[in-house]
C-alpha positions in Angstrom: 0.0 0.4 0.0 1.6 3.2 -0.8 2.2 6.1 1.9 1.3 9.1 1.4 4.0 11.6 0.2 3.3 15.5 1.9 4.9 18.8 1.8 5.7 18.2 5.7 8.1 15.1 4.4 9.2 16.7 1.4 10.5 19.4 3.4 12.4 17.9 6.5 13.8 15.5 3.9 15.4 18.4 1.6 17.2 20.3 4.1 15.1 21.5 7.4 17.7 18.9 9.8 16.8 21.5 12.6 12.9 20.6 12.3 13.6 16.8 11.9 15.4 16.7 15.1 12.7 18.8 17.3 10.4 16.4 15.6 11.7 13.3 17.3 12.0 10.8 14.3 13.7 10.0 11.2 12.0 10.6 7.9 12.1 8.1 5.0 11.4 8.9 1.4 8.2 7.5 0.0 8.1 7.5 -3.9 5.0 7.5 -5.0 3.0 7.7 -8.9 3.2 10.8 -11.0 0.9 13.7 -9.5 0.7 11.9 -5.8 3.3 14.5 -4.4 0.4 17.0 -2.6 0.7 20.1 -0.4 -1.6 18.0 2.9 -1.9 20.2 6.1 -2.2 18.2 9.0 -5.8 20.2 9.1 -6.9 18.6 5.7 -5.9 15.1 6.5 -8.1 15.5 10.2 -10.9 16.9 7.7 -10.5 14.1 5.3 -10.5 11.7 7.9 -13.9 13.0 9.1 -15.3 12.5 5.4 -14.5 8.5 6.3 -16.3 8.8 9.5 -19.2 10.7 8.1 -19.7 7.8 4.8 -20.5 5.2 7.7 -22.7 7.7 9.1 -24.4 7.6 6.1 -24.6 3.5 6.5 -25.5 4.6 9.9 -28.9 6.6 8.8 -29.6 4.3 5.8 -29.4 1.0 7.9 -31.6 3.1 10.4 -34.5 3.5 8.0 -34.6 -0.1 6.8 -33.8 -2.2 9.8 -37.6 -2.2 11.1 -39.0 -3.7 8.1 -36.1 -5.7 6.9 -34.5 -7.6 9.8 -35.0 -10.5 8.6 -32.8 -9.9 5.6 -30.5 -6.9 6.6 -27.1 -7.8 6.2 -26.3 -7.1 9.7 -22.7 -8.2 9.1 -21.9 -5.5 7.1 -23.4 -3.0 9.5 -20.8 -5.2 12.0 -17.8 -4.3 10.1 -18.7 -0.4 9.5 -18.8 -0.2 13.5 -15.6 -2.0 13.9 -14.2 0.5 11.3 -15.3 3.6 13.3 -13.7 1.7 16.1 -10.6 1.1 15.3 -10.3 4.3 12.5 -12.3 7.2 14.6 -11.9 6.2 18.0 -8.7 4.2 18.6 -6.8 6.0 16.2 -8.7 9.9 15.0 -9.9 10.6 18.4 -7.7 8.8 20.9 -4.4 9.2 19.0 -4.9 12.8 17.2 -7.3 14.7 18.7 -7.2 13.9 22.4 -4.1 13.8 22.8 -2.7 16.1 20.7 -5.6 19.0 19.3 -7.7 19.2 22.7 -4.7 19.8 25.0 -3.4 22.7 23.0 -7.0 24.0 22.5 -7.2 24.4 26.1 -3.7 26.0 26.7 -4.7 28.6 23.7 -8.0 29.0 25.4 -10.9 30.7 24.0 -14.2 29.6 22.4 -12.8 26.2 20.6 -11.4 25.5 24.3 -15.3 25.7 25.6 -15.9 22.9 23.4 -13.3 20.0 24.8 -15.3 18.8 27.4 -18.7 18.6 25.0 -16.3 16.8 22.4 -14.7 14.6 25.0 -18.1 13.4 26.4 -19.6 12.9 22.8 -16.4 10.6 22.6 -17.2 9.1 24.8 -20.8 8.6 24.6 -19.8 7.3 21.0 -17.5 4.4 22.0 -20.7 3.2 24.4 -23.1 3.1 21.3 -20.4 2.0 19.0 -19.8 -1.5 21.5 -23.9 -1.8 21.3 -24.3 -1.4 17.5 -21.3 -4.4 17.1 -23.2 -6.3 20.5 -26.8 -6.4 18.2 -24.9 -6.9 15.3 -22.5 -10.2 17.0 -23.4 -13.4 14.7 -24.6 -11.7 11.7 -28.1 -10.9 12.6 -30.2 -8.8 14.6 -33.0 -9.9 16.5 -36.9 -8.6 15.9 -36.6 -7.4 19.3 -33.2 -5.0 18.7 -34.4 -3.8 15.4 -36.2 -0.5 16.6 -34.0 -0.1 19.7 -30.6 -0.3 17.3 -32.0 2.2 14.8 -32.6 4.8 17.3 -29.3 4.2 18.4 -28.0 4.1 14.8 -29.7 7.4 14.3 -28.5 9.4 17.3 -25.3 8.0 17.3 -25.4 9.7 13.6 -26.9 13.4 14.7 -24.5 13.3 17.0 -21.6 12.8 15.2 -22.3 15.0 12.0 -22.8 18.1 15.0 -19.8 16.8 16.1 -17.2 16.8 13.2 -19.0 20.1 11.7 -18.1 22.1 14.9 -14.8 20.5 14.8 -13.7 21.1 11.2 -15.0 24.9 11.4 -14.0 25.9 15.1 -11.4 23.4 16.7 -9.5 22.5 14.0 -9.3 26.2 12.5 -8.2 27.7 16.0 -5.7 25.1 16.6 -4.0 25.8 13.2 -4.5 29.5 13.8 -2.4 28.9 17.3 0.2 27.5 15.9 3.5 28.8 13.9 3.7 27.2 10.5 7.0 25.2 11.9 4.8 23.6 14.4 2.3 22.7 12.1 4.6 21.0 10.0 5.5 19.0 13.1 2.3 18.4 14.0 1.5 16.7 10.9 4.5 14.7 10.4 4.0 13.4 14.2 0.2 12.5 12.9 1.5 10.7 10.0 3.9 9.0 11.5 1.3 8.1 14.1 -0.5 6.9 11.1 2.2 4.5 9.9 2.6 2.9 13.0 -1.4 2.2 13.6 -2.0 0.6 10.5 1.6 -0.3 8.6 0.8 2.1 6.1 -1.9 4.3 4.8 -5.0 4.4 7.0 -6.5 6.4 5.2 -6.5 4.8 1.8 -7.6 1.5 4.0 -10.5 3.1 5.9 -12.1 4.5 1.9 -10.9 1.5 0.7 -13.4 -0.4 3.9 -16.3 1.7 3.8 -16.5 1.7 0.0 -16.8 -2.7 0.0 -19.3 -2.0 3.5 -21.4 0.5 1.3 -21.8 -2.1 -2.0 -22.5 -5.1 0.1 -25.4 -2.3 1.7 -26.5 -1.0 -1.5 -25.3 2.1 -0.6 -22.3 2.9 -2.7 -24.0 4.8 -5.8 -24.1 8.1 -5.3 -27.3 9.5 -7.5 -29.5 7.2 -4.3 -29.2 10.1 -2.4 -30.2 12.8 -4.2 -33.1 14.7 -3.1 -36.5 14.9 -5.1 -37.4 18.2 -6.4 -38.7 20.9 -4.2 -42.4 20.8 -3.5 -45.1 22.1 -5.5 
């Protein structure tokens, strides 16, 4: 699996020996295909990861709509895979290792409106983990019982509602305040550290892995055609 090549790695590899020393890790050059060398900032990486998580939320909302009337034939194994992906990519990596260890402490140090969001963001992380555990438990064995269909649908819907707002506030307030509160050098170092964590966590490119997995889940559930989400014409 190809590792992403970023401006941060290029800068460190070319001449920024002091920055590499501060970052605390050695970098190895990665050759990608033509056109793969992109200027990817740490905030853009965080927001792209939110894109993967939002696709899981779409799966949750669609499953919540269909479960009560199709529980006997519903592919609960695919829903369990979606919950597993959210746990591994969203909770264990994006939340615990990036946001909770790097983003939120900096926001609290900087103060201001973004810092005031941190307690709620942390509480929502914890509630999300509880709901993920519930979803996984109700999909065990690849099926959902009839008695669990409605409560599970409610859990999926409320999870999606919470996390849609959660990621929107992070993208437009928390991440922007974090980026503005750091110098360019600090942002480069943070982005390099994020890439190191990603490689350690997934033994390669975690983003590409997650995109491939959510694509497979969408295909299993018949949710991969973007056109199916097109809204109907406005009334009258």
